[in-house]
ROVEXTI-684951 format. One record per residue (C-alpha): x, y, z; residue in three letters; chain; residue number from 0. Coordinates in steps of 0.25 Angstrom, whole numbers, plus 5000, padded with zeros to 4 digits. Last residue first. Layout:
! residues N
X; Y; Z; ALA; A; NUM .
...
END
This chain:
! residues 105
4983; 5033; 4993; LEU; A; 104 .
4995; 5028; 5002; GLY; A; 103 .
4999; 5018; 4992; GLY; A; 102 .
4990; 5006; 4996; PHE; A; 101 .
4978; 5008; 4986; TYR; A; 100 .
4984; 5015; 4974; LEU; A; 99 .
4997; 5008; 4976; HIS; A; 98 .
4988; 4994; 4974; ALA; A; 97 .
4985; 4998; 4960; PRO; A; 96 .
4969; 5001; 4959; TRP; A; 95 .
4958; 4990; 4960; ARG; A; 94 .
4945; 4997; 4956; ASP; A; 93 .
4941; 4984; 4949; HIS; A; 92 .
4936; 4987; 4935; LYS; A; 91 .
4944; 5001; 4931; ILE; A; 90 .
4955; 4999; 4943; VAL; A; 89 .
4959; 4984; 4938; ALA; A; 88 .
4957; 4990; 4923; ASP; A; 87 .
4966; 4999; 4925; ILE; A; 86 .
4976; 4988; 4931; GLN; A; 85 .
4974; 4978; 4921; ALA; A; 84 .
4976; 4988; 4909; HIS; A; 83 .
4989; 4993; 4914; LEU; A; 82 .
4993; 4978; 4914; ALA; A; 81 .
4988; 4975; 4901; ASP; A; 80 .
4996; 4987; 4895; VAL; A; 79 .
5008; 4982; 4903; GLU; A; 78 .
5006; 4968; 4896; ALA; A; 77 .
5004; 4973; 4881; GLN; A; 76 .
5019; 4978; 4882; GLU; A; 75 .
5021; 4964; 4879; PRO; A; 74 .
5016; 4964; 4865; PRO; A; 73 .
5004; 4956; 4865; ASP; A; 72 .
5005; 4942; 4858; PRO; A; 71 .
5004; 4941; 4843; LEU; A; 70 .
4995; 4930; 4839; ASN; A; 69 .
5002; 4928; 4826; MET; A; 68 .
4988; 4923; 4820; ALA; A; 67 .
4981; 4936; 4821; GLU; A; 66 .
4993; 4943; 4812; LEU; A; 65 .
4991; 4932; 4803; GLU; A; 64 .
4975; 4934; 4801; ASP; A; 63 .
4978; 4949; 4801; ASP; A; 62 .
4988; 4950; 4788; ASP; A; 61 .
5004; 4950; 4789; ILE; A; 60 .
5009; 4957; 4778; ASP; A; 59 .
5017; 4967; 4786; ASP; A; 58 .
5025; 4957; 4794; PRO; A; 57 .
5025; 4959; 4808; LEU; A; 56 .
5036; 4967; 4815; ALA; A; 55 .
5028; 4980; 4816; ALA; A; 54 .
5016; 4973; 4821; PHE; A; 53 .
5024; 4970; 4834; ILE; A; 52 .
5031; 4983; 4834; ARG; A; 51 .
5018; 4989; 4833; ASP; A; 50 .
5013; 4981; 4845; TRP; A; 49 .
5023; 4984; 4853; ALA; A; 48 .
5020; 4999; 4850; GLU; A; 47 .
5006; 4997; 4853; GLU; A; 46 .
5009; 4991; 4866; VAL; A; 45 .
5019; 5002; 4870; ARG; A; 44 .
5007; 5013; 4867; ARG; A; 43 .
4997; 5003; 4876; HIS; A; 42 .
5008; 5004; 4887; ALA; A; 41 .
5007; 5019; 4886; ASP; A; 40 .
4994; 5020; 4887; ARG; A; 39 .
4993; 5011; 4899; LEU; A; 38 .
5004; 5018; 4906; ALA; A; 37 .
4996; 5033; 4905; ALA; A; 36 .
4983; 5024; 4909; VAL; A; 35 .
4992; 5019; 4921; THR; A; 34 .
4998; 5033; 4925; ALA; A; 33 .
4982; 5040; 4924; LYS; A; 32 .
4976; 5029; 4931; ILE; A; 31 .
4988; 5030; 4942; TRP; A; 30 .
4986; 5044; 4944; ALA; A; 29 .
4972; 5043; 4945; VAL; A; 28 .
4974; 5033; 4956; ARG; A; 27 .
4982; 5042; 4963; ALA; A; 26 .
4974; 5052; 4963; ALA; A; 25 .
4962; 5045; 4967; GLN; A; 24 .
4972; 5039; 4979; ARG; A; 23 .
4976; 5053; 4983; ARG; A; 22 .
4961; 5059; 4982; TRP; A; 21 .
4957; 5046; 4992; GLU; A; 20 .
4969; 5050; 5002; GLU; A; 19 .
4964; 5065; 5002; ALA; A; 18 .
4950; 5058; 5005; SER; A; 17 .
4938; 5059; 4995; ALA; A; 16 .
4927; 5067; 4999; ALA; A; 15 .
4913; 5060; 5005; THR; A; 14 .
4903; 5057; 4996; HIS; A; 13 .
4890; 5060; 5002; GLY; A; 12 .
4881; 5066; 4991; ARG; A; 11 .
4885; 5080; 4994; LYS; A; 10 .
4900; 5075; 4992; LEU; A; 9 .
4897; 5070; 4979; MET; A; 8 .
4892; 5084; 4974; GLU; A; 7 .
4902; 5091; 4979; ILE; A; 6 .
4912; 5083; 4972; THR; A; 5 .
4906; 5084; 4959; ALA; A; 4 .
4905; 5100; 4959; ASN; A; 3 .
4920; 5099; 4963; THR; A; 2 .
4923; 5089; 4951; MET; A; 1 .
4915; 5100; 4942; MET; A; 0 .
END
């Protein structure tokens, strides 16, 4: 299927990607996979942190009391937020990490 799509693109005047562009795309795909895996792991750590926080609270606390406590996010949330910011930069602004521009790719 990819071959047909490539042929159609070339027929419409698109140029074939250079070897450098293929390397850049492969590096970006690898970065996405690694970043999403790190995000999943960070989410798991945040969930575990919340579990510890809630386990330490009294069992008879109601929702209003819990809301009034205004619990801060666990420190692990900062990593999730940072990873989300990197992914959002790519999605919204096509802004990739510097090593994917200047790393010889």
